[in-house]
N, C-alpha and C positions, 0 to 999 in steps of 0.2 A: 325362396323365402329364407332368410337366415334367422335361426332361432338360437338363443342363448339363455341360460337360467340366471337368477339373481346372484347364485354364489360365483359364478364365472365372471359376471360383472364387477362384483366385490373384487375378486382377485386381480382383474385387469386395473382397476382403481388402486389397490394397494401396491402393484407393481409400479405404477408411476408415482404414487404418493411419497414413498419412502426416498427414493432418489431425488424427487423434486424439491423436498424441503432441505435436504443437504446442500444441493446446488444453488437454491435460491438464497439461503444464508451466505453463502459464498459470493454469489453475485452482488448482494447488497453491500459488501464490505470491500472487496477487492478492487484494487486500481483498473482503470478503463471501464470495466463494467459497472462499478459502483458510484461512478461520478453523478454528481447532483444534476449535471446536464442532461443526462438519460433519465426519461420518466419513469415512474413506477410501473406503469403499463409495459414499457418497454424491457425493463429488468425482469418482471414477471414472464413476459414473451422469451426472453433469452434463456431464462431457466427452464422454461417448458420445453423449448426445442433442445436443449441439451439433455433433459431428462428423457424425452422421448427417444433419443439416440442411444442413451447409456441403459435405460431400463431393459430392453430386451436381451442385454448381455450378461445380466445379473442372474444369479442361482441361489437357491437356498434361503429365499426371504423368509421372514418369521411370519407365522400365521397368527398375526396379533391384531385385534381390532383397535382402530385408533382412538376410540372414545373410552377405552379401558384406562387404568391406571399404568400397565405396562406399555400400551400405545402412546400414551402421552410422554412417559419417560423416554420412549424410543424416538419420538418427535424432538425433545428436548435435546437429545444427544446428537442427532442428525445437525440441528442447528448449531451446537457447541463446535462440531467438527468442521462445518462449512465456515463458520465465523473465524475459527482460530487459523485456518490455513490461508484465509483471505486476509487477515489482519497481519500477517507474517509478511506478506509482500507490500502492504500498505505502509509498513514501517520504512521500507527504502524511500518512498516518496515523501513521508513525514520527515526524514533526514534531509532530503533535498530542500524542502520548505524552511526547516529549520536553519539550513545553510544560508539561504536567501534572506532570513529575519536577522541572523547575525552580521553578515556583509552590509544589509540595508542600514542597520543602526551604526555601524563604523563609519559608513559613508555619510551619514547625516541624512538619509532618506526614511527614517523613522516616520516622518510625517506624511510620506508619500504613499498613501493606502487607499485602497477602494474596494468596493463590495465585489466579491468573487462568486459567481453562481456555482462554480465548480467546487468550491470549498464551502459555501454557504455562510462565510462571514467575511469580515474585513481582512484583505490581505496586502502585504507589502507589495510594491511594483516589482523589485528584484525577486522575492519569493515566488510570485506568479511567474514571472519569466523563466525562472530556473525549473519550476514545476511542469511548465509547458514544454520547455526543451526535453526534460526527462521522460514525459509522456511520449513525445514524437520518436524519441530514440528507442524506447521500451516497445512501440508497435513496429519500428523498423526492425528491431532484432527479433521480431514474433514472440516476445515475452508473453503476450495475452494467449498465445497459442499453446505455448508450454506450460502456462499456468492451467488450462484447460486439460491438458494432458494429465498433469500431476493430479488434478481434481478427479479425473475419471479413474485413475490408478488407486486411489484411495479406496474406493469400492472392493479392490482386491486385497489391499492392505488392511483396511478397515471395514470388514463385512457388515451390513446392516444387520443388528440384533446379535453380534458376536460377543457381547459382554461388556464390561465397564471400560472405561478409558483410563490408561496408565497416568498417574500423577506426574511422572517424569516429562511427559510430553507439554503439560502446562507449565512446569517449571521452566523448560527450555524455551518455550514462547515468550515467558516473562522476562527471561534474560536476553532474548532477541530484541526486546523493546528497548533496551539501553543503546542500540544501534542509532537511534534518534539523534542521541548526543554525540555518541563517538564518530559516526560517519559525517553527521552535519558538520561537526568542528573540523574534522579532517578535509572535507571538502572546501570549506571556508578558509582554511588555514593559511594559503598563500596571500588572500587579500586581506586577511587579518593582520598578518605579518607585516606586509607592505604599509597599511594604513597606520599601524602602530608606529612603525618607523618614521613616517611623515609626521605623525602627532608629536613624537619626541623631538624632531628636528625643529618644528615649529615652537615647542616649548623652550628649547635652547635660544632660539632666534628671538624670542620674546623676553628672555632674560638679558641678552645681549643689548637688544634694542627696544627699551620699554615703550618708547614713543610709537612703535609700530602697533596699528591696530590688527591684532592677531584674529580677532573674530571676524572683521571683514575680508582678510586675506585667507583664512585657514578653511573656511566652509567650501569656496569654490575650488581650492587647491586639493582638497581631500576628496571632493566629489569628482574632479577631473582625473586625479591619480587612480581612484577607484575604478573609474570607467576605462582607463588605459590597461590596468592589471587585468580587469574583466575581460577585455578584447583579446588579451594573450591567452587567456585560460579557455575561451570559448572551443579553439580548435581541438584541445584535449579533453573535452567534456564527453565526448563519445566512449573513449577508453575508461574513463573513471565511471561512468554510468554504467558501462559493460560489466565491469567488476562488482559494482553495486548490485547489479540486476542478478548476475550469477551467484552471488552470495545469498540474496534474497530467494531465489528459486531452490538453491541447495538446502537452504534453512527450511522451506516448506516441505521438503522431502523428508528431511530428519525430524521434524516435529510430527508428521504423520507417523513414521516409523516408531518415534519413541510413544506416541499416544496408543499405538498397537503392542507396546511392550517389547520392541524390538531393540 
């Protein structure tokens, strides 16, 4: 017959609760794990499974009841840490989606949108296509496993109950958000440059031959040119995504170190 006291039961619950909250916050916002196509129960199950693996390796957990003021602040702290490192990697996929929006508008595909269950809103066809490519490349590069490893290492760099979080980490995470625009424009720049050249050529042609209906010719020409340039870009997307993923994962590690004051 197995016997255990209420104090031992409370200790086991606390051993699971603190890492579970941080991991659940990460799973809720990180790419792959936080997609809307994964049910809430599935996300909770993933977070619980990871917490059961991580919890036995933790030492020196605070003896703080979760219903106290100190316990509530500790829970909020874990949510902030998990959300911060998950959002850092989410920025990379937001940049890919922004690139798809930029190119789609230049190609005249702004009207071609549909409801995306993964994004939870209407998305352009090209944006959804690039996001799907990025997600498949990310899984092929084992990016999701590297994210989990970085998450597990945060319990060493940022132990539970170790104190406050350095403001420099939040500043670094906010600066990293600018990559949505810089990386997005950089990814879409070849297509934007090609389509801009075609638009300028059509403008000159319209001035040289006013009787030419530029609107009836311009749209199919722009769309066809964009598809041709995109077909040349696709074989090189793997290398581009690899650099973006490497930068995102490196930024995750640097934000964690900055939050710890390193």
